[in-house]
PASEBA-1860 file (N, C-alpha, C; in nm, 3 decimals):
! residues 142
1> MKKNTREN> -2.083/-2.633/1.448/-2.189/-2.538/1.467/-2.153/-2.407/1.397 ~ -2.248/-2.352/1.323/-2.225/-2.229/1.249/-2.228/-2.107/1.341 ~ -2.139/-2.013/1.315/-2.139/-1.890/1.391/-2.261/-1.807/1.351 ~ -2.298/-1.719/1.442/-2.407/-1.627/1.415/-2.375/-1.548/1.288 ~ -2.473/-1.536/1.200/-2.452/-1.466/1.073/-2.411/-1.321/1.094 ~ -2.464/-1.258/1.197/-2.429/-1.119/1.224/-2.281/-1.105/1.257 ~ -2.222/-1.204/1.324/-2.079/-1.198/1.357/-1.993/-1.223/1.234 ~ -2.048/-1.292/1.136/-1.973/-1.326/1.015/-1.983/-1.220/0.907
9> HVNEKIVR> -2.061/-1.117/0.931/-2.082/-1.015/0.829/-2.068/-0.875/0.887 ~ -2.024/-0.784/0.803/-2.016/-0.643/0.838/-2.085/-0.564/0.728 ~ -2.119/-0.440/0.758/-2.185/-0.354/0.661/-2.080/-0.290/0.571 ~ -2.084/-0.325/0.443/-1.987/-0.275/0.347/-1.987/-0.122/0.341 ~ -2.103/-0.060/0.356/-2.112/0.086/0.348/-2.033/0.150/0.463 ~ -2.044/0.092/0.583/-1.969/0.143/0.699/-1.819/0.125/0.676 ~ -1.780/0.009/0.626/-1.639/-0.019/0.599/-1.582/0.085/0.504 ~ -1.656/0.117/0.400/-1.606/0.212/0.299/-1.599/0.355/0.354
17> IVAAQVVL> -1.695/0.392/0.438/-1.692/0.525/0.499/-1.573/0.536/0.595 ~ -1.550/0.430/0.673/-1.435/0.429/0.764/-1.306/0.442/0.682 ~ -1.296/0.370/0.572/-1.176/0.377/0.488/-1.155/0.519/0.435 ~ -1.262/0.587/0.397/-1.250/0.725/0.349/-1.197/0.816/0.461 ~ -1.243/0.792/0.582/-1.194/0.871/0.696/-1.047/0.843/0.722 ~ -1.005/0.718/0.706/-0.863/0.684/0.724/-0.780/0.760/0.621 ~ -0.829/0.769/0.499/-0.758/0.845/0.394/-0.742/0.990/0.439 ~ -0.852/1.051/0.483/-0.848/1.192/0.523/-0.754/1.216/0.642
25> FTILLLLT> -0.764/1.131/0.744/-0.679/1.148/0.862/-0.532/1.126/0.828 ~ -0.503/1.030/0.742/-0.363/1.002/0.707/-0.305/1.116/0.624 ~ -0.383/1.168/0.530/-0.336/1.284/0.452/-0.311/1.402/0.545 ~ -0.404/1.428/0.635/-0.389/1.538/0.731/-0.264/1.518/0.818 ~ -0.242/1.395/0.863/-0.123/1.363/0.942/0.004/1.393/0.865 ~ 0.011/1.347/0.742/0.134/1.365/0.664/0.156/1.511/0.625 ~ 0.048/1.587/0.608/0.062/1.728/0.573/0.099/1.816/0.692 ~ 0.051/1.779/0.811/0.071/1.864/0.928/0.178/1.815/1.025
33> NWKILALF> 0.211/1.685/1.016/0.305/1.621/1.108/0.254/1.623/1.253 ~ 0.121/1.628/1.271/0.062/1.621/1.405/0.065/1.477/1.452 ~ 0.159/1.446/1.536/0.181/1.309/1.581/0.060/1.251/1.655 ~ -0.022/1.338/1.712/-0.141/1.291/1.782/-0.237/1.220/1.685 ~ -0.235/1.259/1.558/-0.319/1.191/1.459/-0.269/1.049/1.433 ~ -0.138/1.030/1.439/-0.083/0.895/1.424/-0.129/0.807/1.540 ~ -0.125/0.863/1.659/-0.172/0.790/1.777/-0.322/0.761/1.765 ~ -0.398/0.858/1.719/-0.542/0.839/1.700/-0.569/0.721/1.606
41> LVVDFTLR> -0.498/0.717/1.493/-0.519/0.607/1.397/-0.482/0.472/1.458 ~ -0.372/0.467/1.532/-0.332/0.341/1.596/-0.438/0.296/1.696 ~ -0.487/0.389/1.778/-0.589/0.354/1.878/-0.717/0.310/1.808 ~ -0.757/0.381/1.703/-0.880/0.346/1.632/-0.870/0.206/1.571 ~ -0.760/0.179/1.501/-0.740/0.045/1.443/-0.735/-0.061/1.553 ~ -0.668/-0.030/1.664/-0.657/-0.125/1.775/-0.794/-0.162/1.829 ~ -0.879/-0.063/1.849/-1.016/-0.090/1.896/-1.089/-0.181/1.799 ~ -1.075/-0.155/1.670/-1.146/-0.235/1.570/-1.091/-0.378/1.561
49> VFTKTPSL> -0.961/-0.394/1.584/-0.901/-0.527/1.572/-0.923/-0.612/1.698 ~ -0.905/-0.552/1.814/-0.900/-0.631/1.937/-1.024/-0.625/2.026 ~ -1.119/-0.536/1.996/-1.235/-0.525/2.084/-1.364/-0.521/2.002 ~ -1.473/-0.532/2.070/-1.602/-0.513/2.006/-1.653/-0.371/2.029 ~ -1.574/-0.290/2.100/-1.607/-0.151/2.124/-1.595/-0.075/1.992 ~ -1.699/-0.004/1.951/-1.688/0.070/1.824/-1.587/0.185/1.838 ~ -1.504/0.198/1.739/-1.405/0.307/1.739/-1.475/0.437/1.700 ~ -1.405/0.549/1.716/-1.463/0.678/1.679/-1.493/0.685/1.529
57> LVLNAKGI> -1.406/0.626/1.448/-1.431/0.629/1.304/-1.554/0.545/1.268 ~ -1.573/0.433/1.335/-1.691/0.350/1.310/-1.817/0.422/1.356 ~ -1.813/0.482/1.475/-1.929/0.556/1.523/-1.964/0.670/1.428 ~ -1.864/0.742/1.381/-1.887/0.850/1.286/-1.944/0.796/1.155 ~ -1.890/0.684/1.107/-1.938/0.624/0.983/-2.084/0.580/0.996 ~ -2.120/0.526/1.112/-2.260/0.487/1.135/-2.350/0.609/1.133 ~ -2.304/0.719/1.191/-2.381/0.842/1.189/-2.399/0.895/1.047 ~ -2.293/0.892/0.968/-2.300/0.936/0.829/-2.396/0.847/0.751
65> SKSFKLIP> -2.384/0.716/0.770/-2.471/0.621/0.701/-2.617/0.645/0.735 ~ -2.643/0.670/0.863/-2.780/0.695/0.907/-2.831/0.827/0.849 ~ -2.747/0.930/0.849/-2.786/1.061/0.796/-2.825/1.054/0.648 ~ -2.749/0.975/0.573/-2.776/0.961/0.430/-2.873/0.847/0.398 ~ -2.922/0.781/0.505/-3.017/0.670/0.491/-2.965/0.563/0.395 ~ -2.837/0.527/0.412/-2.776/0.425/0.328/-2.830/0.288/0.367 ~ -2.865/0.209/0.270/-2.916/0.074/0.296/-2.797/-0.017/0.327 ~ -2.798/-0.086/0.443/-2.686/-0.174/0.478/-2.665/-0.283/0.373
73> KPIFAPPK> -2.538/-0.315/0.350/-2.502/-0.423/0.258/-2.408/-0.518/0.332 ~ -2.461/-0.631/0.382/-2.375/-0.723/0.457/-2.274/-0.793/0.365 ~ -2.151/-0.801/0.412/-2.046/-0.873/0.340/-1.970/-0.959/0.440 ~ -1.901/-1.061/0.390/-1.828/-1.156/0.473/-1.719/-1.084/0.551 ~ -1.719/-1.100/0.683/-1.633/-1.021/0.771/-1.487/-1.065/0.783 ~ -1.454/-1.194/0.786/-1.312/-1.230/0.812/-1.209/-1.163/0.722 ~ -1.230/-1.152/0.590/-1.129/-1.080/0.510/-1.118/-0.933/0.549 ~ -1.229/-0.871/0.585/-1.227/-0.730/0.626/-1.154/-0.715/0.759
81> RFATTLGL> -1.173/-0.811/0.850/-1.101/-0.806/0.978/-0.950/-0.821/0.955 ~ -0.914/-0.909/0.865/-0.773/-0.927/0.831/-0.717/-0.797/0.772 ~ -0.793/-0.733/0.684/-0.750/-0.607/0.624/-0.733/-0.499/0.732 ~ -0.822/-0.499/0.830/-0.811/-0.403/0.940/-0.684/-0.429/1.021 ~ -0.650/-0.555/1.039/-0.526/-0.590/1.110/-0.404/-0.539/1.033 ~ -0.407/-0.553/0.901/-0.298/-0.498/0.820/-0.293/-0.345/0.836 ~ -0.409/-0.282/0.840/-0.415/-0.137/0.862/-0.353/-0.098/0.995 ~ -0.379/-0.180/1.097/-0.319/-0.154/1.228/-0.167/-0.162/1.220
89> LISILMAL> -0.116/-0.267/1.158/0.030/-0.282/1.146/0.092/-0.166/1.069 ~ 0.028/-0.125/0.961/0.079/-0.013/0.881/0.073/0.116/0.962 ~ -0.037/0.137/1.036/-0.048/0.262/1.113/0.052/0.266/1.228 ~ 0.081/0.151/1.289/0.184/0.145/1.394/0.321/0.182/1.335 ~ 0.352/0.125/1.220/0.479/0.154/1.155/0.488/0.303/1.118 ~ 0.379/0.357/1.066/0.378/0.499/1.031/0.397/0.586/1.156 ~ 0.329/0.550/1.265/0.341/0.626/1.390/0.484/0.622/1.443 ~ 0.546/0.505/1.435/0.686/0.494/1.480/0.778/0.581/1.395
97> FMYFDLTT> 0.759/0.579/1.264/0.840/0.665/1.177/0.817/0.812/1.211 ~ 0.693/0.848/1.236/0.663/0.988/1.272/0.730/1.023/1.405 ~ 0.717/0.936/1.503/0.772/0.961/1.637/0.924/0.983/1.632 ~ 0.991/0.902/1.550/1.137/0.912/1.539/1.181/1.008/1.429 ~ 1.088/1.089/1.379/1.115/1.189/1.276/1.180/1.130/1.151 ~ 1.137/1.011/1.116/1.182/0.946/0.992/1.077/0.975/0.885 ~ 1.083/1.097/0.834/0.978/1.149/0.747/0.960/1.068/0.620 ~ 1.068/1.028/0.557/1.058/0.952/0.433/0.985/0.820/0.456
105> GAYAVGGI> 1.021/0.751/0.563/0.953/0.626/0.596/0.806/0.648/0.627 ~ 0.776/0.756/0.701/0.637/0.787/0.735/0.556/0.814/0.609 ~ 0.614/0.889/0.516/0.544/0.918/0.392/0.525/0.792/0.307 ~ 0.625/0.708/0.303/0.614/0.584/0.224/0.505/0.493/0.281 ~ 0.510/0.470/0.412/0.412/0.382/0.475/0.274/0.448/0.474 ~ 0.270/0.579/0.500/0.144/0.651/0.495/0.082/0.648/0.355 ~ 0.168/0.656/0.254/0.120/0.646/0.116/0.055/0.512/0.088 ~ 0.113/0.406/0.143/0.055/0.273/0.127/-0.081/0.267/0.195
113> LILFAAME> -0.090/0.321/0.316/-0.217/0.322/0.389/-0.321/0.403/0.311 ~ -0.282/0.518/0.260/-0.374/0.600/0.181/-0.419/0.524/0.057 ~ -0.326/0.461/-0.013/-0.360/0.386/-0.134/-0.459/0.275/-0.104 ~ -0.428/0.192/-0.003/-0.516/0.079/0.029/-0.654/0.127/0.075 ~ -0.656/0.228/0.163/-0.784/0.278/0.214/-0.865/0.347/0.103 ~ -0.797/0.420/0.015/-0.867/0.486/-0.096/-0.925/0.385/-0.193 ~ -0.852/0.278/-0.219/-0.904/0.174/-0.307/-1.031/0.113/-0.248 ~ -1.031/0.090/-0.117/-1.150/0.038/-0.050/-1.264/0.140/-0.055
121> AFLNICIG> -1.234/0.264/-0.016/-1.338/0.366/-0.003/-1.401/0.404/-0.136 ~ -1.319/0.424/-0.238/-1.369/0.483/-0.362/-1.386/0.384/-0.477 ~ -1.316/0.271/-0.471/-1.326/0.173/-0.580/-1.382/0.038/-0.534 ~ -1.405/0.025/-0.404/-1.455/-0.101/-0.346/-1.360/-0.218/-0.376 ~ -1.230/-0.189/-0.371/-1.127/-0.291/-0.391/-1.051/-0.304/-0.260 ~ -1.059/-0.422/-0.200/-0.996/-0.446/-0.069/-0.869/-0.529/-0.089 ~ -0.755/-0.462/-0.084/-0.627/-0.530/-0.102/-0.604/-0.632/0.010 ~ -0.637/-0.595/0.134/-0.623/-0.688/0.247/-0.709/-0.812/0.227
129> CYIYNWII> -0.825/-0.796/0.164/-0.912/-0.911/0.137/-0.849/-1.005/0.035 ~ -0.784/-0.947/-0.066/-0.713/-1.030/-0.164/-0.601/-1.107/-0.096 ~ -0.525/-1.039/-0.012/-0.416/-1.106/0.060/-0.473/-1.217/0.147 ~ -0.583/-1.191/0.216/-0.651/-1.291/0.299/-0.688/-1.413/0.214 ~ -0.746/-1.390/0.099/-0.790/-1.500/0.013/-0.673/-1.579/-0.045 ~ -0.559/-1.516/-0.064/-0.441/-1.584/-0.117/-0.365/-1.660/-0.009 ~ -0.359/-1.603/0.113/-0.272/-1.658/0.217/-0.347/-1.731/0.326 ~ -0.455/-1.674/0.378/-0.524/-1.729/0.494/-0.632/-1.830/0.455
137> APFNKN> -0.717/-1.792/0.363/-0.833/-1.876/0.327/-0.796/-2.018/0.284 ~ -0.690/-2.038/0.206/-0.659/-2.176/0.166/-0.631/-2.271/0.284 ~ -0.587/-2.215/0.398/-0.555/-2.297/0.515/-0.667/-2.297/0.618 ~ -0.774/-2.223/0.592/-0.884/-2.207/0.687/-1.005/-2.288/0.639 ~ -0.990/-2.417/0.629/-1.097/-2.506/0.581/-1.173/-2.565/0.702 ~ -1.280/-2.495/0.742/-1.360/-2.545/0.856/-1.473/-2.629/0.811
END
């Protein structure tokens, strides 16, 4: 039985706006060393990965999309969900580095998060989606 199409798709415009916000919050975190921003990113990613509750970044992105009257563009969700899971893992690692004052590690991992999120937001290139298609999709033959 096929899953509901709405569950299998997400709005690409929302995904890209959320990614832009992740870039901004991560840059702000690395420039200010406000550890609460690291916690915010971890909680936001956690909500997106493990619940159907919209995170603050998603709610904000929906508001921005509505304000600019952006036309929704549905795209296949599983690779995006996988990419979000990678974002969660990276943000947890960055938060741990920040918490233990391992600045070099925080900057390195934060740089990766900024790079991946910026590629999604501004170039519509999803690195997590590529990884999903190389590693997960070949074994996910339903």
